[in-house]
N, C-alpha and C positions, 0 to 999 in steps of 0.2 A: 578130405572134403572134395567133392566133385566141383568142376568148374561151374556147373549150373547152380549149385548151392552158393558158391562165392558170388556169382552174378546177382542172385536173389538178395543176398545180404547187402551187397553194394547198393542196389536199388532201394531197399528198405532204409538204409542209412541216409541216402540222398533225400528220400521223401520226408523222413522224420526230422532230419537236420534242417531242411529247407523250411518246413513248417514252423519249427521252434525258433529259428533265427531270422526268417524272412529273407534269407540270402541263398538263393538257389544256384546262382552262377558258380560260386566257389565249390559247393558240394558236387555239382555236376562235373566240373573240371577234375576235382579230386577223385570222384568215383570212376571217371573214365581212365585216369592215370593208374589207379589201383588195378582196375581190370586189365589194362595194358601190361602192367607189371606181372600179373598172374599169367597172362598169355605168352609174353615175349621175354620174360626174365631180364637179363642184363641189357638187352637192346630195346627195352620198352619205350624209352623216350624217342628214339628215332622212329620206331613203328607208330607211336602215338601221333607224331607229326605227319607221317604218311597217311594215317587214317583221317586226320583233320583235313588234309588236302583233298582226299577222296570224298569226304563228306561234303565239303564246299562244292566240289565239281559236280557231284551227283544231285545236289539240291540247288543248283544255280538258278533254276526256273523260279523257285519259291522266293529266293533272295531278290531277284530282279522284279518280280511281280509285286512283292510287298514294298520294296523300296520305291518303285514307281507309283504305287498307290499313295505312299506318303507324299510324293511330288504332286500328285493330283490334288490331294487334300490341301496342301500348301497353296496351290494356285487358287482353289476355290475360296480359301480363307483370305488370301491377299486381295482377291477381286471383291470380297464381301458378299459374294452370291449366297454363301451359307447363311449370312445374317438375314438376307431377304427371305430365304426359305424358313429359317427359324421364326422370323417374325410372323409369317403367315400361319405356320403350324401352331405357334403359341396362341393365336386367336382361337384355333380349334381345340387345342390342348390346354384349356383353362383350368384344369384340375389335375391332381396326380393320377387319378384313375384314368382319365382320358389320355394322358401322356403315355402311361404304361400300355394301355390297350392299343394305341396307335403304333407303338413300337412292336407289340405282339403281332398286329395285323401286317405291318411291313415285313416282319420276319417270315411270315407265311407266304406273302406275295413274292418275295425275292428268294425263290427256292432252288434256282438252277445250280447254285454252287455255294458252299458254306463260307468260303473266303469272301466272295462277292457280297453275301448276306451280311456278314459281320462288319466288314470295312465300310461299306456304303451306308448302312443304317447308322453306324456310329457317327459318321460324318454328318448325317442328317439331323440327328437327335441330341447331340451333346449340348448344344447351346440351349435347347428347350429344357433339358433336365436341370441345367444350371439356373435358368430363370425360375423354374418351379421349385427350386431348392430340394431336389431329389438327389440322393447320394449317387455318385458315379458307380459305386458298387452295384446298385440296382440296374443301371444301364448295362454294365458288363454282364450281369446275370441274365438279363433279357436277351442280349446279343448271343451269348454262348448257348443258351437254352433253345433258341430258335434257329441255330445254325445246323449242325448235323442232325438233331432230332427231326426237324422239318424235312431236310433233304432225304432222309431214309424212308419217310412215309409217303413221298410223292414219286411216282414212277417216271418222272421227267428229269431227274437230277443226275449229276455225275456219280453219286453214291449208288443210285438205282442201277445205272448201266454197269458199274463195276460188279456189284453183287449178283446181278442177273447172269452176267457172263461167267462168274465164278461158280454159281450153283449148277448151271445146266451141264457143266463138264463132269459132274459127279454121277456115277452109274446108279446110285440109289435114288437120286432125284429123277433121272430118266426112267427108271423102273417104276416110279410112282405114277407115271402117265403124263408128265409134263412134256409138251412139244416145243416149248421155247423157254429161255431163261426168264423173260419178263412175266410169262404166265406163272412160273414157279415163284418169282419174287412177289407178285400180286397176292398169291395164296398165303404168303407168310405175313403180309402187312397187318392183318387183324390180330396177330399174336405177338407183334413187336411191342412188348409191354413197356420197356424202358422209355422209348421216345414218346409213346402215347401218354404215359403217366407223368413224365416231366413236363410235357406241354400242358397237361391238365393242372399241374401244380402251378405253373407260370400263370395260367389264366386265373386261377383262384387267387394268386398273389396280386394280379392286376385288379381284381374285384375287391381286394381288401379282406378276403375270407381266409386265406393262408397267412398265418401270423409271421412277423419278422422274428427270425431265429439267429442265434449265435452272432457271427460277425456282421450280418445284415442289421440286426437289432442295434449293435454298437455303432454302425455307420449312421443310422437314422438318429441315434442319440447325439452323435457328434454334430450333425447338421443342426439339430434342435438347440444345442448348447452353444455352438460357435459360429454357425452359419456356413461352415466349410463343406463344400460338396465333395471334396476329396481331402485326404489326409496330408500332413506335411511330407510323408514318405513318397507321395505321388506327385509332389510339386515338380520334380524333374521331368515329368512326362507332359507338362503343360507350359510350354515356352511362350505360347501366344498370350496376349492380354485378353483374358476372358471378359473384362468389362465391356469389350467391344460388341458383345452380342446384342446390345441395345441399338447399335448403329443401323442405319438404313442400308439396304443393298438391293440390287436388281435380282429378283428371284430366278429370272431366266438364265442369269450367269451361273446358277447352280443347277437348275433343272435340266437344261439342254445337255451339258457335259455328262451328267449322271444318266440321262436317258440314252445317250450314245453308248455309255459304258455298259448298261444293262442289255440294251438291244444287241450290240455286237457280241456280248458274251453268250446270249441265248442263241443267236443265229449261227455263230461260228463255233461255239464251244471253246474258244481260245481266249482265256482271261487276259493273257499278256497282250494280245493284239487289241483287246477291248480297252485296256488301260492306256496303251500308247495312243490309240485313236481319240480317247477322251482327253488326253493331254493336248493332242494336236487341235482338237475342237476348242479347248480353252485358249490356245494361242491365237487361233483364227478369230475368236470372239473378242479377246481382250486387247490385242495389239493395235488393230485399226482404231479402236475407241480410246486408246491410251489409258486403259484402266491399269495396266501394268506396263512400265516403260520397256522398250526393246532391250535396253542394256541391263535390265534387272531381272527379266523373266527366267533366264537360265540360272541365275543365283537363287531364285525362289525354288526352282526345280531341284537344285542340288541340296538346298537346306531341307526341303521336304524329305528327300531321300535320306539325308543324315539323321533326321528326327526318328527314323525307323530303325536306326542302328542298334539301340538297346534290345529291341524285340528280335532283330535279325541275329544278334549275338546269342541270345537265348535259344533261338531255333537251331542254329548250327550246333550249339553244345548239346541240345536235346537229341539231335540226329547222331551226333558222335557217341553219346552214351548208349543210344539204341544200337549202333553198330558194334560197340564193345560187348554188350550183353548178348547180341546175336552170336558173336564168335565164341562166347563162353557157354553157348547152348542152354541158356536159361529156359527157353520155350520147351525144349525136350524134357528138361528136368521137371518143370511144373506139370506137363502132361503125364509123365511117369508117376508123379505123386497122385494124380487124379484117377488113374486107371483102376485101382482097387475099388473105387466107389461106384463103378459103372453098373447100372441096371436100366432096363428099358424105360421104366416109369420115371426114374430120377435123372435120366440122361439129359433131357432138354435143360433142366435146371443146372446141372453140373456143367453143361456146355456154356451156358450163359455166364456162370461164375468163372469158368476157365478163360473164356475169351475176354471178359471184362477185366479180369486180373492181369492177363497178358498185355492188353491194350493200355491199361492204366500204368503198368510197370515200365513199358517200353515207349509209350507215346506213339506207337505205330498201329494204326487201325486197319487200313487196307492190307498192310504187310502181314500183320498177325492173322487176319481173316484168311488170307491166301495160304498161310502156313498151316493153320489149324484145319481148314475145310477138308483137305485130302485125308486127314487122320480121323476126324470125328464122324464123317459120313459113313465110311466102311464099318467103324465100330458101332455106330448107331444101327446100321442094317443088320449086323450080327446079333444084336440083342433086341431087335424089333422095335426100335424107337422111331417115332413119327418124323420123317424127314422134313415136313413142313415146320414142325416145332424146332427142329435143329437149325433150319434156315433162319427162323425168327430169333433164335437164341444168339446166333452169330451176328445178325444185324443189330440186335439190342446191345450185345456186348461191345461191338464197335462204336455204337452211338454213346454208350456209357464212357468208354475210354476217351473219345473225342471231347466229351463234355467235362469229365472229372479230372483227367490227368493235368496236373498244374504246370507241366513243362511241355505240353503238346502245342502244336501250331494253333489249333482253334482257341484254346484258352489264352495263349500268349497274344493272339491277334485281338481277341475280345477285350482283354484288359488294356492293350495299347489303343484300340479304337475308342475305348471309354476314357482313356487318359488316366489310368490308375496303375498302381503297383500290381504285378502279376500275383504275388502271394496273397495280397489283400482280397483280390477277386476270388482266388481259389478257396480261401478259408471262408469268405462270406457266403459263397454258394454251396459249401459242403453239406450243411444239414439238409438242404433240399435234394441234393444229389443222392445222399444216403437213404432218404425216405423213398425216393423213386426206385433205387436199387433193391431195397428190402421188399417193396411191394412187387417188383418184377420177379424176384426169386419166388415169392408166394404164387404168383401167376403161373410161372413155368412149372412149379411143383404140382399145382392143381391140374393144369392142362395135361401134364405128363401121365396122369392117371385116368383122365376122362376123354381125351381126344384120341 
């Protein structure tokens, strides 16, 4: 067996085992160890430790940003500013439909970065969902579905900048007459079927037209029968006393730090700087008014960082598994499998399936897009496939991976922000993800013949 096939089998075992047992940490550690054993034989444990160190050092930015975001949320909760915000929003969101639509609209408005989108809206809306007795699985679904899908459809986001710069480097895209990466990107947006379809599904869900399916239906039944907005398995992600959402709080203690966070992120494009300045804003607002005592504030910051450790652990393990599968050449193996199916009309559909599969299996969206693009564009040019559809297929595949992969950063942060177990979130949104994926395949198949 080739290393690529071994890597694919490892990923499949991790996926199936995690879904069946709801314990993905153990399977991810085991999968990475097996992969290291295949790569390094007798010295696999030493090499695995080295790869773990490299993974942490390469992703220290994400670790620090997510940890400090936990600190910011802890400060907002301790100051009870989020209670003030929730109380105001609760007056507007006096029904489930209005609550869901508000989350949907906020998800579209905070489009600059999917991390900012997921983490900030979760902090805003969690108390409102609890008050309206809406399952946390629904909040996680809303957050995840308006993260990357919104970011890829608007040409002002970090995703748009990345893909625009990636596409304009391809000779077939330049030969099509595009003078800039952003023009090429804009031409592909109408054909980005997955993000468009999943957002339509979310809107229909908000309006009560899309039915509750699978795990989501079970979550609503749990709330109806027990009143629990999250399951017993998710209790460990909810350390704070949620009864406090009825307390009064000053809404400006929440709105001003969050406004600083969003404004700095948009102006500078530096989310780490934005989080640090938002924490500094909290300290400047809370300490003089003695909302939080000076000898307690750093304890709150540390506790908030610590509350993110379960998510950060999963992130590091996901990146480690991704590193192992990359060294086993899983990407090349899957591309070789797909090559016999290549024809001009079918190529956009196959490209979407290929990118979606790779992104789902590895949890790497930008990385897989960067790897696949130099391969699929020349292949597409050789068989006269439309480069605009190829661009849309790569964007859609990346959005699918970000949304569907249960151990990727977006899914992990969505579940953490909503305060539920990651596998419960992944399983509850799976029917909607698969509906959107199937319709996207049909869309690319039809457009491959007529565009």
